[in-house]
Each structure stands twice: as structure tokens, then as C-alpha cells.
C-alpha positions as CSV (number, residue, x, y, z in Angstrom):
1,X,-13.6,-16.9,10.5
2,X,-11.4,-14.7,12.8
3,X,-9.4,-11.6,12.0
4,X,-6.9,-9.4,13.9
5,X,-3.1,-9.4,15.1
6,X,0.1,-7.7,16.7
7,X,1.6,-4.1,17.6
8,X,2.9,-0.9,15.9
9,X,6.4,0.6,15.9
10,X,7.2,4.3,16.2
11,X,9.7,7.0,17.2
12,X,8.7,10.2,15.6
13,X,5.5,9.8,17.7
14,X,2.6,9.9,15.3
15,X,-0.6,8.4,16.5
16,X,-2.3,6.1,14.1
17,X,-5.4,7.9,12.8
18,X,-8.6,6.5,14.2
19,X,-10.6,4.6,11.6
20,X,-14.0,6.1,11.3
21,X,-16.9,3.6,11.0
22,X,-19.6,6.1,10.1
23,X,-21.7,5.4,7.1
24,X,-22.1,7.6,4.0
25,X,-25.3,7.3,1.9
26,X,-25.0,5.8,-1.5
27,X,-26.8,6.9,-4.7
28,X,-29.5,4.5,-5.9
29,X,-29.3,2.9,-9.3
30,X,-30.5,-0.2,-11.3
31,X,-28.6,-3.3,-12.5
32,X,-26.7,-3.2,-15.8
33,X,-25.1,-6.4,-17.2
34,X,-22.8,-5.7,-20.1
35,X,-19.5,-6.9,-21.5
36,X,-16.7,-4.7,-20.2
37,X,-12.9,-4.7,-19.5
38,X,-11.6,-5.7,-16.1
39,X,-10.8,-2.1,-15.2
40,X,-14.3,-1.0,-15.9
41,X,-16.3,-4.2,-15.3
42,X,-17.2,-3.3,-11.8
43,X,-19.2,-0.2,-12.4
44,X,-21.5,-2.1,-14.9
45,X,-21.6,-5.3,-12.9
46,X,-22.4,-3.8,-9.6
47,X,-25.0,-1.1,-10.2
48,X,-27.7,-3.2,-8.5
49,X,-25.8,-3.0,-5.3
50,X,-26.1,0.7,-5.1
51,X,-29.8,0.5,-4.0
52,X,-28.7,-1.3,-0.8
53,X,-25.7,0.9,-0.3
54,X,-28.1,3.8,0.1
55,X,-29.7,2.0,3.0
56,X,-26.5,1.9,5.0
57,X,-27.3,3.9,8.1
58,X,-25.2,6.4,10.0
59,X,-23.9,6.0,13.6
60,X,-21.3,4.0,15.5
61,X,-21.1,0.3,15.0
62,X,-21.7,-1.8,18.0
63,X,-19.4,-4.9,17.9
64,X,-19.7,-8.2,19.8
65,X,-17.0,-9.1,22.2
66,X,-14.2,-10.1,22.1
67,X,-12.6,-8.1,19.4
68,X,-9.4,-8.8,17.3
69,X,-6.9,-6.2,16.3
70,X,-5.1,-5.5,13.0
71,X,-1.5,-6.7,12.8
72,X,1.1,-4.2,14.0
73,X,2.9,-3.1,10.8
74,X,5.0,0.0,11.4
75,X,5.7,2.2,8.4
76,X,9.0,4.2,8.3
77,X,9.9,6.7,5.5
78,X,13.5,7.0,4.5
79,X,14.1,10.0,2.2
80,X,17.5,10.3,0.5
81,X,18.5,13.8,-0.4
82,X,21.5,15.1,-2.4
83,X,24.0,17.8,-1.4
84,X,21.4,20.5,-2.4
85,X,18.7,19.1,-0.2
86,X,16.7,17.8,-3.1
87,X,14.8,14.5,-2.6
88,X,16.5,11.9,-4.8
89,X,14.7,8.7,-3.7
90,X,12.0,7.5,-1.3
91,X,11.6,4.2,0.5
92,X,8.9,3.1,3.0
93,X,10.0,0.3,5.3
94,X,7.0,-1.9,6.1
95,X,7.8,-3.9,9.2
96,X,6.5,-7.4,9.7
97,X,4.3,-8.0,12.8
98,X,7.0,-10.2,14.3
99,X,9.4,-7.2,14.4
100,X,11.9,-8.9,12.1
101,X,11.7,-8.7,8.3
102,X,9.2,-6.9,6.0
103,X,9.0,-5.1,2.8
104,X,10.8,-2.1,1.3
105,X,8.3,-0.1,-0.8
106,X,9.9,2.2,-3.3
107,X,8.0,5.3,-4.2
108,X,9.0,7.6,-7.1
109,X,10.1,11.0,-5.8
110,X,8.2,12.5,-8.8
111,X,4.9,11.0,-7.9
112,X,2.0,13.4,-8.8
113,X,0.4,14.6,-5.6
114,X,-1.7,17.6,-4.5
115,X,-0.1,20.5,-2.6
116,X,-1.5,23.3,-0.4
117,X,-2.2,26.3,-2.6
118,X,-1.4,24.5,-5.8
119,X,-4.0,24.5,-8.6
120,X,-2.5,21.4,-10.3
121,X,-0.6,18.4,-8.9
122,X,3.1,18.7,-8.1
123,X,6.0,16.4,-7.6
124,X,6.0,14.6,-4.3
125,X,9.7,15.6,-3.7
126,X,8.7,19.3,-4.1
127,X,6.6,19.1,-0.9
128,X,9.9,18.8,1.0
129,X,11.8,21.7,-0.6
130,X,9.0,24.1,-1.7
131,X,7.2,24.7,1.6
132,X,7.9,25.6,5.2
133,X,6.7,22.2,6.2
134,X,9.9,20.5,5.1
135,X,10.0,16.9,6.3
136,X,6.5,17.1,7.8
137,X,5.0,18.2,4.5
138,X,6.9,15.4,2.7
139,X,5.5,12.9,5.3
140,X,1.9,14.2,4.6
141,X,2.5,13.8,0.9
142,X,3.6,10.2,1.2
143,X,0.8,9.4,3.6
144,X,-1.8,10.8,1.2
145,X,-0.3,9.0,-1.8
146,X,-0.2,5.5,-0.1
147,X,-3.2,5.9,2.2
148,X,-1.3,5.1,5.4
149,X,-0.1,6.8,8.6
150,X,3.7,6.7,8.9
151,X,5.1,5.8,12.4
152,X,8.5,7.3,11.7
153,X,10.5,9.2,9.1
154,X,14.0,10.3,8.5
155,X,15.8,12.4,5.9
156,X,19.3,11.2,5.1
157,X,22.1,12.6,3.0
158,X,24.8,10.5,1.4
159,X,26.8,10.2,4.6
160,X,23.8,9.2,6.6
161,X,22.7,6.6,4.1
162,X,26.2,5.1,4.0
163,X,26.2,4.8,7.8
164,X,22.8,3.1,7.7
165,X,23.8,0.6,5.0
166,X,27.4,-0.1,6.3
167,X,26.5,-3.2,8.4
168,X,25.0,-5.0,5.4
169,X,27.6,-4.4,2.6
170,X,29.1,-5.1,0.1
171,X,26.3,-5.4,-2.4
172,X,26.2,-7.3,-5.7
173,X,24.0,-5.7,-8.3
174,X,23.4,-5.2,-12.0
175,X,22.7,-1.6,-12.9
176,X,20.3,-1.5,-15.9
177,X,21.8,1.7,-17.3
178,X,24.5,4.3,-16.6
179,X,23.9,6.4,-13.6
180,X,24.7,10.1,-13.7
181,X,24.6,12.9,-11.1
182,X,24.7,16.7,-11.1
183,X,26.6,18.6,-8.4
184,X,25.7,22.1,-7.5
185,X,23.4,22.6,-10.5
186,X,26.1,21.7,-13.0
187,X,25.8,19.3,-16.0
188,X,25.1,15.6,-15.4
189,X,28.3,13.5,-15.1
190,X,28.5,9.7,-15.2
191,X,29.2,8.1,-11.8
192,X,28.6,4.4,-12.5
193,X,28.5,2.5,-15.8
194,X,25.7,0.0,-16.5
195,X,26.4,-3.7,-15.7
196,X,27.2,-6.0,-12.8
197,X,29.3,-4.6,-10.0
198,X,30.0,-4.8,-6.3
199,X,28.9,-1.7,-4.4
200,X,30.2,-0.5,-1.0
201,X,27.8,1.2,1.4
202,X,29.2,4.5,0.2
203,X,28.6,3.5,-3.4
204,X,25.0,2.5,-2.7
205,X,24.4,5.8,-0.9
206,X,25.9,7.7,-3.8
207,X,23.5,6.0,-6.2
208,X,20.4,6.6,-4.0
209,X,21.2,10.3,-3.7
210,X,22.0,11.0,-7.3
211,X,19.9,13.6,-9.1
212,X,21.1,14.2,-12.6
213,X,20.0,17.4,-14.2
214,X,17.4,17.2,-17.1
215,X,16.9,13.5,-16.7
216,X,13.6,11.9,-16.0
217,X,13.1,9.8,-12.9
218,X,11.8,7.1,-15.2
219,X,15.4,6.5,-16.2
220,X,17.0,6.5,-12.8
221,X,14.2,4.8,-10.8
222,X,15.3,1.2,-12.0
223,X,18.8,1.9,-10.6
224,X,17.3,2.8,-7.2
225,X,15.3,-0.4,-7.3
226,X,18.5,-2.4,-8.1
227,X,20.4,-0.9,-5.1
228,X,17.7,-1.8,-2.6
229,X,17.2,-5.2,-4.0
230,X,21.0,-5.8,-3.7
231,X,20.8,-4.7,0.0
232,X,17.9,-7.1,0.6
233,X,19.8,-9.9,-1.1
234,X,22.8,-9.2,1.1
235,X,20.6,-9.4,4.2
236,X,19.3,-12.8,3.0
237,X,17.3,-14.5,5.7
238,X,18.1,-11.7,8.1
239,X,20.9,-9.8,9.8
240,X,19.6,-10.5,13.3
241,X,17.9,-8.4,15.8
242,X,19.0,-4.7,15.8
243,X,21.1,-3.3,18.6
244,X,19.3,-2.1,21.7
245,X,20.4,1.5,21.1
246,X,18.9,1.6,17.6
247,X,15.7,3.6,18.0
248,X,13.2,5.4,16.0
249,X,13.4,5.3,12.2
250,X,16.8,3.7,12.2
251,X,15.6,1.0,14.6
252,X,12.6,0.3,12.3
253,X,14.8,0.0,9.2
254,X,17.1,-2.4,11.1
255,X,14.1,-4.4,12.2
256,X,13.1,-4.9,8.5
257,X,16.6,-6.1,7.7
258,X,16.7,-8.3,10.9
259,X,14.7,-10.9,8.9
260,X,13.9,-11.7,5.3
261,X,13.1,-8.5,3.3
262,X,11.6,-8.1,-0.1
263,X,11.6,-5.0,-2.3
264,X,8.6,-3.7,-4.2
265,X,8.9,-0.7,-6.5
266,X,5.6,1.0,-7.1
267,X,4.8,1.2,-10.8
268,X,4.5,4.6,-12.4
269,X,4.3,6.2,-15.8
270,X,5.1,9.8,-17.0
271,X,2.3,12.4,-17.2
272,X,2.5,13.9,-20.7
273,X,-1.0,15.3,-20.8
274,X,-0.6,19.1,-20.6
275,X,-4.0,19.5,-19.0
276,X,-2.8,17.4,-16.1
277,X,0.8,18.6,-16.2
278,X,0.7,22.2,-17.6
279,X,4.1,23.1,-16.2
280,X,5.7,20.0,-18.0
281,X,7.2,18.7,-14.8
282,X,9.0,15.4,-14.4
283,X,5.7,14.1,-13.1
284,X,4.9,10.4,-12.6
285,X,1.4,8.8,-12.1
286,X,1.5,5.8,-9.8
287,X,-0.7,2.8,-10.3
288,X,-3.4,3.4,-7.6
289,X,-4.7,-0.2,-7.7
290,X,-1.2,-1.6,-7.2
291,X,-0.7,0.8,-4.3
292,X,-3.9,-0.2,-2.7
293,X,-3.3,-3.9,-2.9
294,X,0.3,-3.6,-1.8
295,X,-0.5,-1.5,1.2
296,X,-3.4,-3.8,2.2
297,X,-1.1,-6.8,2.1
298,X,1.9,-5.5,3.9
299,X,0.7,-2.5,6.0
300,X,-2.8,-3.2,7.3
301,X,-1.9,-1.9,10.7
302,X,-0.9,1.5,9.1
303,X,-3.9,1.8,6.8
304,X,-5.5,5.2,6.9
305,X,-7.9,5.5,3.9
306,X,-9.6,8.7,2.9
307,X,-13.0,7.0,2.3
308,X,-15.6,7.4,5.0
309,X,-17.5,4.3,3.7
310,X,-17.4,0.7,5.0
311,X,-14.0,-0.9,5.9
312,X,-13.4,-4.5,4.9
313,X,-10.8,-7.2,5.1
314,X,-10.6,-9.2,1.8
315,X,-9.5,-12.8,1.8
316,X,-8.7,-14.8,-1.3
317,X,-9.7,-18.4,-1.1
318,X,-10.6,-18.8,-4.8
319,X,-7.5,-20.7,-5.8
320,X,-7.1,-18.6,-8.9
321,X,-5.2,-15.5,-9.9
322,X,-6.9,-12.2,-10.5
323,X,-9.8,-12.6,-8.1
324,X,-8.5,-10.0,-5.6
325,X,-8.0,-7.4,-8.4
326,X,-11.6,-7.9,-9.6
327,X,-13.0,-7.6,-6.1
328,X,-10.9,-4.5,-5.4
329,X,-12.2,-2.9,-8.5
330,X,-15.8,-3.6,-7.6
331,X,-15.5,-2.5,-4.0
332,X,-13.5,0.7,-4.5
333,X,-16.0,1.8,-7.1
334,X,-18.5,2.1,-4.3
335,X,-16.2,3.8,-1.9
336,X,-15.5,0.7,0.2
337,X,-12.1,0.9,1.9
338,X,-10.0,-2.3,1.8
339,X,-7.9,-2.3,4.9
340,X,-6.4,-5.8,4.8
341,X,-5.9,-8.3,2.0
342,X,-4.9,-11.9,3.0
343,X,-5.0,-15.4,1.6
344,X,-6.6,-18.6,2.8
345,X,-6.8,-22.3,1.6
346,X,-9.1,-22.8,-1.3
347,X,-12.8,-23.2,-0.5
348,X,-16.1,-23.4,-2.4
349,X,-18.2,-20.7,-0.7
350,X,-17.9,-17.0,-0.7
351,X,-19.0,-15.7,2.7
352,X,-19.1,-12.4,4.6
353,X,-18.7,-12.2,8.4
354,X,-20.3,-8.8,9.4
355,X,-20.2,-6.7,12.6
356,X,-23.5,-4.9,12.3
357,X,-26.9,-6.3,11.2
358,X,-27.5,-3.0,9.5
359,X,-25.2,-4.1,6.7
360,X,-26.9,-7.5,6.0
361,X,-29.0,-6.2,3.2
362,X,-26.0,-4.5,1.6
363,X,-24.0,-7.7,1.6
364,X,-26.9,-9.7,0.3
365,X,-26.8,-7.6,-2.8
366,X,-23.2,-8.8,-3.4
367,X,-24.7,-12.0,-4.6
368,X,-25.7,-10.3,-7.9
369,X,-22.1,-10.1,-8.9
370,X,-20.1,-12.1,-6.3
371,X,-22.0,-15.3,-7.0
372,X,-23.7,-17.1,-4.0
373,X,-22.8,-15.4,-0.8
374,X,-23.3,-16.8,2.8
375,X,-23.7,-14.3,5.6
376,X,-22.6,-14.9,9.2
377,X,-22.2,-12.6,12.1
378,X,-18.5,-12.2,13.1
379,X,-17.5,-14.2,16.2
380,X,-14.4,-12.0,16.7
381,X,-14.7,-8.8,14.6
382,X,-11.7,-6.8,13.7
383,X,-11.3,-3.5,15.5
384,X,-12.2,-0.7,13.0
385,X,-13.2,-3.2,10.2
386,X,-16.9,-3.6,9.3
387,X,-16.7,-7.0,7.6
388,X,-14.5,-9.8,6.4
389,X,-15.2,-11.0,2.8
390,X,-13.8,-14.4,1.9
391,X,-13.8,-15.0,-1.8
392,X,-14.4,-18.7,-2.6
393,X,-14.7,-20.6,-5.8
394,X,-18.2,-19.3,-6.2
395,X,-16.7,-15.8,-6.9
396,X,-17.0,-15.4,-10.7
397,X,-14.1,-14.5,-12.9
398,X,-14.9,-11.0,-14.3
399,X,-14.8,-11.0,-18.1
400,X,-12.4,-9.1,-20.4
401,X,-13.4,-6.4,-22.9
402,X,-16.4,-7.2,-25.2
403,X,-17.1,-10.5,-23.4
404,X,-20.7,-11.2,-22.2
405,X,-21.0,-11.5,-18.5
406,X,-21.9,-14.9,-17.0
407,X,-22.4,-14.6,-13.2
408,X,-22.2,-18.4,-12.8
409,X,-18.8,-18.8,-14.5
410,X,-16.4,-21.3,-13.0
411,X,-13.0,-20.3,-11.5
412,X,-9.6,-22.0,-11.6
413,X,-5.9,-21.6,-11.2
414,X,-3.9,-20.1,-8.2
415,X,-2.0,-17.4,-6.4
416,X,-0.9,-16.5,-2.8
417,X,1.4,-14.0,-0.9
418,X,2.1,-13.6,2.8
419,X,-0.3,-13.9,5.8
420,X,-0.3,-12.6,9.4
421,X,-1.0,-14.5,12.6
422,X,-3.9,-13.4,14.8
423,X,-3.3,-12.2,18.3
424,X,-6.8,-11.6,19.7
425,X,-7.7,-9.0,22.3
426,X,-10.8,-9.1,24.5
427,X,-12.5,-5.7,25.0
428,X,-15.8,-4.5,26.3
429,X,-16.9,-3.2,22.9
430,X,-15.8,-2.9,19.4
431,X,-15.0,0.8,19.3
432,X,-11.6,2.1,18.0
433,X,-8.9,3.0,20.4
434,X,-7.9,5.9,18.2
């Protein structure tokens, strides 16, 4: 099987971080087979694999030639701020490799993140206002939260957002609840009632920059989602190629709206635990698994994981739902970074195409929990990716809580999102460009 693809956008020049392919030793352990929930099934299912993980050696990985490249998927951050300079909403525009269309990823401004000098986690939005870093510090916070490298970023006030959205309006939307705003630190005042309405570009910008005092983001986050979904619906199959003078972040945003665009709001829940949130901030915990899968599907070219372990591409050919989530849980438990998630037609076998023979024993151990696995050397390895794992029907369905594990269980049913087209590149070796 082959892997790879297109080019990356930019403007606020930020080089994509080189993907390290060095190994990290793994702790040894024995196999434990017990009934567990899907969220914790992996640790118990996979302990046997740790013996082999410890054998993974250090050093650069020599790859056969030619080498394929990851798809070019530029990531552009648009931060909406109110009149006081407070971050009201955040959207990451994930461009499609074709340059037209993509995904708008909505990130809660109150997402819990670390901060320099802070003993506890802080609101993501505060990294913009509470440090000398300003936009750069906000960018770093978003990159750490999503595990990506942004190619561009822009901070827009109400007027700037209205100008950006003007070519696509008006927008039909249904606001799930009344939207309020607080000006100059005053009390919250209603600005839009709940219900179906038509929004101008100015109205949409007003909603995206609203920060009502003493109101949790959990309440206003759905309104932000409804606005961006209304914009995507107005764009429809695409607004056409952006003007030639649209550059940088604005150009990338217009590129996403040049073709079909979908909107995904990252799920989050309030942090009520005083140990984790001693200052009782309006802090939200994002779903890390959802973030990982979403980024791996729409931003493989921008992936910049913290893990120094193996990097893999994961392909779902099981023909049933839930397989990717099970595999992600298993692999991330062992520190394996999932760079790209894709789909393929249903097939019987699960197989691994690997770059380095040093990893063969490791992948052989996958058979203890992945079912029968066939190993093949990669004909065209992906630059910066150690292996492609294709999950076939042989991949067992992980059990739910208190259900005995049966490795040979059958799999059924379906699921399938978007795919990217390969654009191979021939090189002298498989090392990263940086």
C-alpha cells in the first residue's frame, strides 16, 4: 500500500516542525487479558506488546526510495477578540490539499492549557492577554492543545471579522439560546434572541466577538458553532478561488471557503474539580481522543505530536464503526503518534507496511491484540512516518466494560470520512526535510 500527498500553505512564515524518528525505550511487561471498558481496554489488552516496544532501537531510520509525502494541509488560526482585546472565539481553518475547501475546527477559548510560570492550567484565551507573547503565545497554546504547527494566524476584532465574512453573507441560522454581551466591563446585555434568523456579516461578527460577563463559555459556544455552520452553508459547494491579492491568513480562510467546507466544534466539558481548577476559572476540558482523530483526519500535513515514539498512519478497512477509536486507544497508550487517519475499501487482512526492519518484532506483537497481522516492507514509505497500519476485518472489536475478551471476535458494520490523493516524490533517502 502507498502513502503520501500535496503541499502546505503559509503567510506568517512558520516552518513545519521536523518530525523526529528517534526511538524511545519502552518498559517491559507481561500480557493481561481481562474484561474492560473501551476507554481502558487497551492498557490491559496490550501489555504483552511492551516487551517488544523495549527492543525498539535508537537512531535515524533509513528508508527505501522513492518516498511519498504527507498531504499539504495548511492550518490557519482566526482569533476573534472583543473591544477590550479579550479572545471571544477561536477557529482553525484546515485547508484541503487541493487548495479549495476544508474544515473549520472550533476550539473553546476557555480550553485548559499549561502556561509558562503557572502552577496550574489556565484558559487558552488568557495566553493572549496575560503575557508579553500576545498572538505568538496564543498560537503556541493552540499548537500544544491540538498537536499541530499552524502555518498562519490572525487576530480580528468585530470590524475585521465583518470584512472577512462580507463576501459570503447573508447567513441563515438558528441560535440555540439568547446571546448576550458585556461592553467595557459592564453587565451582560442581550444582543440576539434565540431562534431562526438571518444574519448579516456584521451580525455574525458581533456574535463571534461577544463575551458576556459571568457567563460560562459552555453557554455561548453553541452560538459560535451555529454562526460558522451558517457561513459554511452559505458557501455551499464553494465560493470559487480567492482573489490573487488575498494572501496569508485571509487567503487561507478564503481557500477553505473556495470549496465545500464543514464545521467541527471540539467537544469540551467544564472543569469543576478544585484540585484541577483551584481558581475556579471558566475552564473547559477538551476531548483529547476526539482532537487526535480529527487532526489526524484533516490536518496530517500539520501534525506535530509531542511523542518521541513511533509515527504511524492508520487506515480503516474493517467495514465497521469504532475500529479506529479502539486502535487509537491502544497505540496512544504506548506513546505511538498517529499522524494520519484515512479510510480504504473493506478487506479481510490487517497488515503493516514498515520502513525499518528494526520494527518487525514490535509489529509482530500486535497480533496478540490486533488479530492476525501480515507484515510487508513499504514500497513507498511516507516521509517522517514509520509505518502504515491497515486495519482489516481480522481486527477484533474491543469489548465493553465487564465483557470477557475474545481476540478472534468477528467484526461488522461500517463508517468512512474523507481521503486524500497521493502525490509521490522520489528522493535519495527517507530523511525529513525539516
